[in-house]
C-alpha positions, -999 to 999 in steps of 0.1 A, spaced: -97 -494 -152 -73 -468 -140 -37 -464 -145 -13 -487 -128 10 -466 -107 45 -478 -98 53 -457 -68 45 -425 -51 64 -400 -30 53 -419 1 46 -454 -12 9 -450 -3 -20 -459 -25 -42 -433 -41 -65 -430 -12 -57 -432 25 -77 -453 50 -98 -423 59 -135 -416 58 -137 -403 22 -120 -433 6 -140 -459 -13 -143 -486 14 -124 -519 8 -146 -550 5 -135 -563 39 -143 -529 54 -177 -523 38 -200 -494 48 -215 -502 82 -249 -519 81 -274 -492 92 -306 -512 89 -317 -547 97 -337 -555 66 -330 -588 48 -325 -571 14 -299 -547 27 -282 -574 46 -279 -594 13 -263 -564 -4 -239 -558 25 -230 -595 27 -222 -597 -10 -200 -567 -8 -180 -580 21 -176 -613 2 -163 -594 -28 -192 -607 -49 -197 -574 -65 -221 -584 -93 -243 -601 -67 -242 -569 -46 -251 -548 -76 -280 -571 -86 -293 -572 -50 -291 -534 -47 -310 -529 -80 -337 -553 -69 -340 -536 -35 -342 -501 -51 -371 -512 -73 -391 -515 -41 -386 -477 -34 -374 -483 1 -370 -455 27 -333 -461 28 -328 -460 -9 -299 -435 -5 -280 -461 15 -287 -488 -11 -276 -465 -38 -243 -459 -20 -237 -496 -15 -244 -502 -52 -219 -474 -61 -193 -490 -39 -198 -524 -55 -197 -509 -90 -164 -491 -81 -147 -523 -69 -161 -542 -99 -144 -517 -122 -177 -505 -135 -165 -470 -129 -190 -451 -151 -218 -469 -134 -204 -461 -100 -200 -424 -108 -236 -424 -121 -249 -441 -89 -230 -417 -67 -242 -387 -87 -278 -400 -85 -276 -402 -47 -264 -366 -46 -291 -353 -69 -320 -374 -56 -312 -372 -18 -295 -339 -11 -301 -343 26 -287 -378 28 -262 -387 55 -243 -405 27 -241 -375 4 -205 -365 13 -193 -401 10 -210 -403 -24 -192 -371 -36 -158 -385 -26 -167 -419 -42 -176 -401 -74 -142 -383 -73 -125 -416 -67 -142 -429 -98 -128 -400 -119 -93 -407 -105 -97 -443 -115 -105 -431 -151 -76 -407 -151 -100 -378 -153 -81 -357 -128 -98 -324 -136 -132 -338 -127 -119 -352 -95 -101 -320 -86 -133 -300 -91 -151 -322 -66 -123 -319 -41 -122 -281 -45 -160 -278 -40 -158 -300 -8 -128 -280 5 -147 -248 2 -178 -263 18 -162 -278 49 -156 -253 76 -148 -272 108 -112 -280 116 -119 -317 116 -134 -316 82 -106 -294 69 -81 -320 80 -102 -347 63 -103 -330 30 -67 -320 32 -58 -357 35 -78 -365 4 -62 -337 -16 -27 -349 -5 -36 -384 -17 -48 -370 -50 -15 -351 -53 4 -382 -45 -13 -399 -74 -4 -371 -98 33 -374 -86 34 -411 -91 53 -427 -120 31 -451 -139 42 -487 -145 62 -491 -177 38 -518 -189 8 -495 -187 11 -477 -220 -22 -458 -215 -13 -443 -181 -7 -405 -180 28 -392 -171 33 -377 -137 21 -341 -134 45 -326 -109 34 -291 -114 -2 -299 -106 9 -320 -76 30 -291 -64 0 -268 -67 -22 -291 -46 5 -295 -19 6 -257 -17 -31 -256 -14 -30 -280 16 -2 -259 32 -25 -229 31 -51 -248 51 -52 -251 89 -37 -286 93 -17 -303 120 21 -302 123 26 -338 113 6 -335 81 22 -301 73 57 -316 77 47 -345 54 34 -322 28 65 -300 29 86 -331 22 64 -342 -7 64 -307 -21 102 -308 -21 101 -342 -38 80 -330 -68 102 -299 -71 133 -321 -75 115 -343 -100 101 -316 -123 120 -313 -155 111 -277 -162 104 -257 -130 96 -221 -134 
């Protein structure tokens, strides 16, 4: 399980309610096919029966279905919420490697990054975000990745709960770097103003700023 964070510059959780975020159980990935097996996976995920969702997904994948990429993504989501983070990362990575043209590929990449954040492996998550930022060219996609980078920076700038002795300390310098990266992107005025405020926050919190 990841670190328990006490508060962030904005009070938001690690990931916003935007497309790249690991879906919450009550907002599971949309059901794209009508097969009974996939419906069972989807229903278990919505019901927060994560182990059942994982088992159903594994059984379905053994049939080598045409929509195996979707089943893999559902399994990765279930594993993420079941705190089986390593398995979730592996499932997301398997989707990317085995189905490079999948419609779920980008979501799988962000889910893999979310798993790394949950493990406090920030360098691995940052590498994925950087790759996606370089790949996305449209203004809409740039705004999307900017939001995810901001959320990642918020996590780095968040003080951990005192009871979580294994949580890493805030990394204000890294958060500042990420906020600057977003400010160099073509983003809307509202997001830019928000990031400017957050950048000022981490500058005031840094012990040694140079």
